[in-house]
C-alpha positions as CSV (number, residue, x, y, z in Angstrom):
1,M,-36.9,-38.6,47.2
2,K,-38.9,-36.7,44.6
3,L,-37.5,-36.0,41.2
4,T,-39.3,-33.3,39.1
5,E,-38.0,-32.2,35.8
6,Y,-38.5,-28.8,34.2
7,S,-37.3,-27.5,30.9
8,L,-37.0,-23.8,30.0
9,A,-35.7,-22.3,26.7
10,L,-34.6,-18.9,26.9
11,P,-33.5,-17.2,23.7
12,G,-29.6,-16.9,23.5
13,A,-29.0,-18.6,26.8
14,P,-26.7,-21.5,27.1
15,T,-28.3,-25.0,28.0
16,L,-27.6,-25.7,31.7
17,T,-28.7,-28.6,33.8
18,L,-29.3,-27.6,37.4
19,V,-30.2,-30.0,40.2
20,L,-31.9,-28.5,43.5
21,A,-31.4,-30.7,46.5
22,A,-33.0,-29.7,49.7
23,D,-34.7,-30.9,53.0
24,L,-32.5,-34.0,53.5
25,H,-32.8,-33.3,57.2
26,C,-29.8,-35.6,57.9
27,R,-31.5,-38.6,56.4
28,R,-29.7,-41.2,54.1
29,Y,-29.6,-40.5,50.5
30,D,-29.2,-43.9,49.0
31,G,-29.4,-43.9,45.2
32,V,-29.2,-40.3,44.7
33,P,-25.5,-40.1,43.7
34,A,-26.1,-42.6,40.9
35,L,-29.0,-40.5,39.7
36,L,-26.8,-37.3,39.8
37,E,-24.2,-39.1,37.8
38,K,-26.9,-40.1,35.2
39,I,-28.2,-36.5,35.0
40,R,-24.6,-34.9,34.8
41,P,-25.7,-31.6,36.1
42,D,-23.7,-28.4,35.4
43,L,-24.5,-27.2,39.0
44,I,-26.0,-28.7,42.1
45,L,-27.9,-26.2,44.3
46,S,-29.1,-26.7,47.8
47,S,-31.5,-24.3,49.5
48,G,-30.6,-25.7,52.9
49,D,-32.1,-28.1,55.5
50,M,-29.6,-30.7,54.8
51,M,-28.3,-30.6,58.4
52,H,-29.3,-29.4,61.8
53,N,-28.2,-26.7,64.2
54,C,-24.9,-25.8,62.7
55,E,-24.6,-22.7,64.9
56,H,-23.9,-25.1,68.0
57,H,-22.9,-28.3,66.3
58,R,-20.2,-29.2,63.8
59,V,-21.3,-30.2,60.3
60,D,-19.3,-33.4,60.7
61,D,-21.0,-34.4,64.0
62,P,-22.5,-38.0,63.6
63,S,-26.1,-36.6,63.5
64,N,-25.0,-34.3,60.6
65,L,-23.0,-36.8,58.5
66,P,-25.6,-37.9,56.2
67,G,-26.1,-34.3,55.0
68,L,-22.4,-33.4,54.9
69,E,-21.6,-36.7,53.0
70,F,-24.3,-36.0,50.5
71,L,-23.0,-32.6,49.8
72,T,-19.4,-33.9,49.6
73,T,-20.4,-36.6,47.1
74,A,-22.3,-34.2,45.2
75,A,-19.3,-31.9,45.0
76,G,-17.4,-34.8,43.2
77,I,-20.1,-34.6,40.5
78,A,-20.5,-31.0,39.9
79,P,-20.0,-27.7,41.8
80,V,-22.2,-27.3,44.8
81,F,-23.6,-24.2,46.2
82,L,-25.3,-24.4,49.6
83,S,-27.5,-21.7,51.2
84,I,-28.4,-21.9,55.0
85,G,-31.8,-23.2,55.8
86,N,-33.6,-22.6,58.9
87,H,-32.8,-26.0,60.3
88,E,-29.0,-25.3,59.9
89,G,-29.3,-22.2,62.0
90,G,-26.1,-20.0,62.1
91,M,-23.0,-21.5,60.4
92,Q,-20.0,-21.2,62.8
93,T,-16.6,-20.4,61.2
94,G,-15.2,-24.0,61.7
95,N,-18.3,-25.5,59.7
96,R,-17.7,-23.0,56.9
97,E,-14.1,-24.2,56.7
98,I,-15.1,-27.9,56.7
99,L,-17.6,-27.3,53.8
100,A,-15.1,-25.2,51.8
101,G,-12.5,-28.0,52.3
102,R,-14.9,-30.3,50.9
103,G,-15.5,-28.3,47.8
104,I,-18.9,-26.9,48.9
105,T,-19.7,-23.2,48.4
106,L,-21.6,-21.7,51.2
107,L,-23.7,-18.7,50.0
108,D,-24.8,-16.7,53.2
109,N,-26.2,-13.3,51.9
110,E,-23.6,-13.2,49.1
111,A,-23.3,-14.2,45.5
112,V,-20.5,-15.7,43.3
113,R,-20.0,-15.8,39.6
114,T,-18.9,-19.0,38.0
């Protein structure tokens, strides 16, 4: 895991703490939830590659569980927004429902306002 911090001050903009988590590739994430709790982000963003082949496999298949468990744990800390990476492939409807049920907002060529 690599942690890089950036600070950017924009005149008149609120102060936000954002976390970008990507490229977990179904690996364990030990220690990251404690770090997220310490950082206390306003939003957790994931640009994908947390799981594999979600077009043909469920996000809760054993091989994808580390990625799903990370996103679920993160959603208990701050709102999570996930975009599909090239390793997830297409995202079948059942997977979308699983993610939504765990408080993970999937962004697939769409935007949301918070």
